[in-house]
C-alpha positions, 0 to 999 in steps of 0.5 A, spaced: 331 319 874 325 321 879 318 319 878 316 327 876 321 327 871 319 320 868 312 321 868 313 328 864 317 324 859 312 319 858 307 324 857 311 328 852 312 321 848 304 319 849 303 326 846 307 325 840 304 318 839 298 322 838 300 325 831 302 318 828 296 316 824 298 308 825 296 309 832 289 310 833 287 309 842 292 307 847 291 300 846 296 302 840 300 307 843 302 303 849 306 297 847 309 302 842 312 306 848 314 299 852 318 296 846 322 302 846 323 303 853 325 296 854 331 296 849 333 303 852 333 299 859 336 293 856 342 297 853 343 301 860 343 294 863 348 291 858 353 297 859 352 296 867 354 289 866 360 290 861 363 295 866 363 290 871 365 284 867 370 285 862 368 278 859 361 279 859 358 279 852 352 283 849 346 279 847 344 284 842 349 285 836 353 291 834 349 295 830 342 293 833 344 296 840 340 302 843 346 307 843 348 304 836 342 306 832 338 311 836 345 315 837 345 316 829 341 322 828 341 322 821 337 316 821 329 319 821 323 319 817 322 313 811 329 310 812 328 310 820 321 306 819 325 301 814 330 300 819 326 298 825 320 294 821 325 290 816 332 290 820 331 291 827 325 287 829 327 281 824 333 281 827 331 281 835 327 276 833 331 271 830 336 271 836 339 264 838 341 263 845 348 262 846 353 260 852 356 267 851 350 271 852 344 267 855 339 273 854 338 272 847 332 267 848 329 273 852 329 278 847 327 273 841 321 271 845 319 279 847 320 281 840 316 275 836 310 278 840 311 285 837 310 289 831 312 297 830 305 300 829 309 307 827 308 310 820 311 317 821 319 316 822 319 323 824 315 322 829 319 316 831 325 320 832 322 325 836 320 320 841 326 315 841 330 322 843 325 323 848 326 316 851 334 316 850 333 321 856 331 315 861 337 313 865 335 306 868 341 306 873 337 303 879 332 298 881 327 303 882 326 306 876 322 300 873 317 300 879 316 307 877 315 304 869 310 299 872 306 304 876 305 308 869 303 303 866 298 301 871 295 308 870 295 308 863 291 302 864 286 306 866 285 310 859 286 303 856 280 301 859 276 306 856 278 306 849 278 298 849 272 296 854 274 292 861 280 288 859 280 284 866 287 286 868 287 288 875 294 290 878 296 288 885 297 294 890 305 293 892 303 293 900 298 287 898 304 284 894 309 285 900 304 283 906 302 276 902 310 274 901 312 277 908 306 272 911 308 266 906 316 266 907 319 263 901 325 260 904 331 260 900 335 255 905 330 250 903 331 251 896 323 252 895 321 254 888 316 260 887 311 261 882 306 266 880 302 263 875 299 269 873 305 274 874 303 280 870 309 286 871 312 280 875 310 283 883 310 278 886 317 275 884 321 281 885 318 282 892 320 274 893 327 276 890 328 282 895 325 278 901 329 272 899 336 276 898 336 277 906 337 269 907 343 269 901 349 267 904 354 265 898 355 266 891 352 260 890 345 262 894 346 268 889 346 264 883 340 259 885 336 265 887 336 268 880 337 262 876 333 256 879 327 259 884 323 264 881 318 262 876 312 266 872 307 265 867 303 271 863 298 270 858 298 277 855 304 279 851 304 287 854 305 285 862 310 279 859 315 284 856 314 289 863 315 282 867 322 281 863 324 288 864 323 288 871 326 281 873 332 284 868 333 290 872 334 286 878 340 282 876 335 276 874 339 274 867 334 269 865 328 270 867 324 264 868 317 267 865 313 264 860 309 266 855 303 262 855 296 261 858 297 258 865 290 254 864 291 251 856 295 244 860 290 239 862 290 239 869 291 231 869 298 232 866 301 236 871 306 231 876 311 232 881 316 236 877 311 241 875 309 243 882 313 248 887 313 250 894 310 256 894 305 260 890 303 267 890 298 270 885 293 275 883 289 271 877 284 275 873 277 275 875 270 278 873 271 275 866 271 267 862 276 263 859 276 261 852 272 256 849 275 249 850 279 251 857 275 248 861 275 241 858 282 241 861 279 241 868 277 235 872 270 232 870 265 235 875 269 241 876 269 244 869 267 252 870 269 258 865 270 262 871 278 264 871 278 265 879 276 258 880 280 255 874 286 258 877 284 255 884 284 248 881 290 249 878 294 252 884 291 246 888 295 241 883 301 245 882 303 245 889 307 240 892 305 237 899 306 241 905 306 247 900 303 254 901 299 259 897 297 266 898 291 268 893 288 274 892 280 272 890 273 276 889 267 275 893 264 272 887 268 264 888 267 265 896 259 265 896 258 261 889 254 254 889 254 249 884 261 247 881 264 253 885 261 249 891 265 243 889 272 246 888 271 249 895 269 242 897 276 240 895 280 245 898 278 244 905 279 237 904 286 237 901 288 243 904 288 247 910 285 254 909 287 257 915 286 264 914 282 269 909 284 277 910 278 281 907 280 287 904 277 293 904 272 294 897 276 300 894 283 296 894 282 295 886 279 302 884 278 304 879 279 297 876 274 294 880 270 296 886 268 289 888 270 286 894 276 282 894 280 277 899 287 274 901 286 266 902 292 263 905 292 255 905 297 249 906 296 243 901 296 236 905 292 237 911 284 238 910 282 244 913 278 244 921 277 252 922 278 258 918 280 264 921 277 271 918 280 278 919 276 284 916 281 289 914 279 296 915 280 303 911 285 307 916 282 312 919 280 319 915 279 316 909 273 313 905 276 309 899 283 308 897 284 313 891 290 316 887 290 321 893 289 316 899 293 310 896 294 304 900 300 303 904 304 298 907 303 301 914 295 299 913 297 292 914 300 294 920 294 291 925 293 285 920 301 283 921 300 284 929 294 280 929 297 274 925 302 273 929 297 271 935 290 270 932 285 271 937 278 274 936 277 281 937 272 286 933 275 285 926 277 278 927 273 271 928 274 264 927 269 259 924 268 251 924 269 248 918 262 244 920 258 250 921 260 252 914 253 251 910 254 249 903 261 251 902 259 258 902 266 261 905 263 269 904 262 269 912 261 276 914 263 279 920 259 278 926 261 283 930 261 289 924 254 292 926 255 297 920 251 297 915 254 294 908 253 293 901 257 287 901 252 283 898 252 276 895 247 276 889 242 272 892 242 277 898 242 283 893 236 281 889 232 280 895 234 286 898 231 290 892 225 285 892 223 287 899 224 295 897 221 294 891 215 291 895 215 297 900 215 302 894 208 298 890 205 298 897 207 306 898 204 307 891 198 303 892 196 307 898 197 314 895 192 311 890 187 309 894 188 316 898 187 320 892 181 316 889 178 318 896 180 325 895 179 326 888 173 322 885 173 319 878 
């Protein structure tokens, strides 16, 4: 199904949901649409596998498969709601793993997190009939679903406030994966500890597929290579759907808070050769989570907490590509101690400074990609200031980021040299572990200021304003005596 048709189906389904008294906002509606899409997706997946393999055992029992109950057009109204609430959801949430069907645990873990919120069985029947039109026949369909979800997050944010979810543009994910180069021939394990809808895992899968040599490689890549952790149920559901459509029958994705485990308990068996992620930023973790961090480095800042987690979870010589906002780069105090540890225990060799509009409309703050390797201390850091392509002032729906925007950066990474967009800084020249180092070649005025710089600028402007007002008052007093 092409993107335009799928978008039309989704819009019609959401319009119908507005008629249901049980769904007040998009925060309510989107999860409901997601579980229906998942079941339709999984039904298509199982039909495809059954056609290819006569011995394939379907995970969902007869009578509970999408085509079984949705195909029963007489099932509607209160009978439909009763079936979904009292029969379907309880059955799916209690499926038990078995050797003949390995996906049952996946389905059970998803439906233990969900409840049907629709009250009208007639509205639900209309929505089901629409979703039935969606055919998940190729892996591109899930990318369209994930993109639609990202678009809907904007509306969710308006309905429930900022939810701190900044979904990563696919070109950035691809760039990071192709720079890190996860290696299937070395049996490297890949982790995304904040995996969202599974973008880094899918891109890693596609990259590593190029190295497949045998059936054993195929099996290893899909069962022992890709790992994810996701805190929120909605992205978790989409990540599972994403992996299933890419023929990963048993996705190694855990529904959990990555930071809930004390870092001191991480052992070698918990470590990975490759970690790539875009952790949540701009928010704070729940009370008590900071106690899982090392003494003296306890923080409620999510980005810094994930950075510490990664330092503990990487194996020696392990590689990381992580997206971080400017805040942790220039922050002092506990942040400075964490960065000191990073520079002493890892080789932070490259920082790519992204354009400010990369995560628009979620946020306009400046972000960076940090590349580092564990095991050697940092001697020098290469910086590259990525510019917007000529002719646009910001990335948006009309002018989205594309992989071609990384062409110059990719060429530079092959043979790093200083130029108008690239510069090198020795560690001994970094003061107070402030990694927010501006491009010395950039003469353009920028609003990318640290809080200290921003306050100083505002105060100076205020001083000028006060001085000007005083001069005006003196002039008025001279011309118009009291």
